[in-house]
C-alpha positions, 0 to 999 in steps of 0.5 A: 500500500505504501508503494502505491502511494509512492507511485501516486506522489511521483506521478503528480511531481512529474505532471507539475514539472512538465507543466512548468517546463511547458510554460517556461519554454513557450515564450522562448520557443516563440522567439527562437523559431517560427510559428510552425516550428514552435507549434510542432515543438509544442505538439511534440512536447505535449505528445511526449508528456502524454506518452509519459503520463500514459506510461505512468498510468499504466505502470500505476494500474499494473502496480495496483493490480499486482498489489491487489493480487498479492494482497488477495493472495496474502489474505487467502494464504492467511485464511488458509493458514488460520484454517490449518491452525484451527484444524491442528488445534482441533486435532491436538484437542482430539489427541489430548482427549484420546490420550486421557481415554488411553490413560484411563483404560491403562489405569483400569487394565492395571487395576484389573491385572492387579485384581487378577494376580491377587485372585490367582495368588489367593487361589494358588494359596488355597490350592496349596493348602488343600493339596497339603491336606493330602500330601505327606509333610516332613516333621521333626519329633524328639530330634527325629525327622520323618514324613507323615501323612496328614490324617496320620498327623491329625490322629497322633495330635488328637491322642496327645491332646487327650493325654495332656488333658489328663484323660489317661484312659481315653489317651491309652485307647487312642494311642493303642488305636494309632499304633494299630493303624500306623504300625510303620509310622515315624510317630511309633516310638513317641506313641509307645512312650506316651502309651506307656505313660498313660498305662502307668497313670491308669495303674496298668503297670504290666502293660506299661512295662511292655510298651516302654520296653518296645519303645526302648527297643526301637533305638537306645539313641532316642532322647527319651530312653532314660525316662523310659527306663525310669518309668519301667523301674517305677512300674516294677516297684509298684508291682513289688519287684524290687530286684527287677527295679534295682537292675533297671535303675542300675542300667539307667545310671550306668548307660546314661550318667549325668541325665536327670533320670539317672540322678532320680535313679540314684535316689531310688537305688539308695532307698531300695538298698 
């Protein structure tokens, strides 16, 4: 637009220059040349001025047309760019919305996965617990490790619980039944020991001696063997068999010196003598 105004000012300046020149030279030409020559010179000057004015007008129109075209093109490009920016902004908003949805879906998937994993863990744990009810387990009793069936362990624990409650008659029956059903059980030595104790408590001394001897016969390295020998000697004393009791007590003192049972045996021997 500034270029167009510049050309307009230039056109006016040229017009005034030529007008002044024409007024200035007109008297001079009249003095130098004859009328015909003066008229021709004036006509030529006027023609030159007209041609120049026409050229300037054409240039001005071309320039204005060019500026109009460029301005129109610029406006069109600006409008196109604006539409593109609006479209891009809409796409960005759509992407943000989609991203938020994806994040929401991911969060839900993560929660669902966590829930599934927890359920699987709980189910696996529950399954393990159910399987363990039917699988043998490795336990240690009185320093001895062995495998035991679930039902076998439950039956032994029930018999031992009855004994600890002081129901010696029922405990005697429970341990006898256990030994009958689980003759090869790793609990066998312990079951014989507690059966002998239950029988001693019910004053069944003869059977008590039998089961304590069976217990000792399974292995002299059992930690409760000294107690078993002392229990046999006590049963023999209750049966008034002092000779057998003395022999048992001496065996205890000689075989397991330093044990608590051996100390008790020494006291008993002193009273027997």
